[in-house]
C-alpha positions in Angstrom: -0.1 0.1 -0.2 1.0 3.5 -0.8 0.3 6.4 1.4 1.1 10.3 0.4 0.3 13.0 2.5 -1.8 15.7 0.0 -0.5 18.9 -0.1 2.7 19.1 2.1 4.6 21.6 0.1 1.4 24.0 0.7 1.8 22.9 4.2 5.2 24.1 4.4 5.6 27.0 2.2 3.0 28.3 4.3 2.4 27.0 7.7 5.9 26.4 8.4 8.3 22.9 8.7 7.3 22.8 12.2 3.9 22.0 11.0 4.9 20.1 8.4 6.8 17.7 10.7 4.5 17.9 13.2 2.5 16.6 10.2 4.9 13.8 8.9 4.2 12.3 12.9 1.1 12.3 13.2 1.0 10.6 10.2 3.2 7.7 10.9 1.8 7.6 14.8 -1.2 7.2 12.8 -0.3 4.6 10.3 1.5 2.5 13.6 -1.4 2.5 15.1 -3.6 1.2 11.5 -2.0 -1.2 10.8 -0.8 -5.4 12.2 2.5 -5.4 14.4 3.5 -8.1 11.2 3.2 -5.3 9.2 6.1 -3.4 7.7 5.6 0.3 7.4 8.2 2.9 5.5 8.6 6.2 4.9 9.5 6.9 1.2 10.8 9.9 1.6 8.9 13.1 1.3 5.3 13.0 2.2 5.2 9.3 0.8 4.9 6.1 3.3 4.5 2.5 2.1 3.9 -0.4 3.6 3.9 -3.9 3.2 1.2 -6.0 5.0 2.7 -9.6 4.2 -0.2 -13.0 4.8 -3.0 -10.2 4.7 -6.1 -12.4 3.7 -8.5 -11.0 1.4 -10.6 -7.8 3.6 -7.8 -6.9 5.7 -6.7 -3.5 3.4 -10.1 -2.6 4.1 -10.6 -3.0 8.1 -6.7 -1.2 7.8 -7.8 2.1 5.4 -11.2 2.2 7.7 -9.2 2.4 11.3 -6.8 4.8 9.0 -9.6 7.5 8.0 -11.2 7.4 11.3 -7.8 8.2 12.8 -7.3 11.2 10.5 -10.8 12.4 11.2 -10.6 12.7 14.7 -7.5 14.0 14.2 -8.7 16.9 11.7 -11.8 17.2 13.8 -9.4 18.1 17.1 -7.4 20.8 15.7 -6.9 23.5 17.2 -6.6 27.4 15.4 -2.8 26.7 14.5 -3.1 23.2 13.0 -4.1 22.5 9.9 -6.2 19.9 8.9 -4.5 17.0 6.1 -6.0 14.6 4.1 -4.3 10.9 2.9 -4.3 9.5 -0.1 -4.1 5.6 -0.6 -3.4 3.1 -3.5 -2.4 -0.2 -3.3 -2.4 -3.5 -4.6 -2.9 -7.4 -3.9 -0.6 -10.2 -5.0 -1.3 -13.5 -4.4 1.1 -16.4 -5.8 -1.2 -20.1 -6.7 0.4 -22.1 -9.0 3.2 -20.4 -10.3 0.8 -17.2 -11.3 0.6 -13.3 -9.8 -1.7 -11.6 -10.3 -2.3 -7.9 -8.8 -5.3 -5.4 -8.5 -5.2 -1.8 -7.5 -7.8 0.1 -5.4 -6.7 3.8 -5.1 -8.4 5.7 -2.2 -8.9 9.2 -0.5 -9.3 9.7 3.2 -10.5 13.3 4.3 
């Protein structure tokens, strides 16, 4: 799964890098709270993260995305005037090995 923080350049340019750093930290915490302990979460650079959900069952990603949506909504609702609400864009792919054939599917989504 790939996760991108929307409008990060705007946040840094208009609200300062301290606010941008706070958004990155908040996102990292929400990702850690939303995914399973066995999942691998990595920051690719800038405002992009990737998560490997190894050994996931069909539908696991929907549960995780729902948890992440709830956390982003709660964080944005609790924003004090000096904090900027933010949004995440998520894209994912499933890959499964069956009889030496790999299939994939994509599921782009935006969390507000």
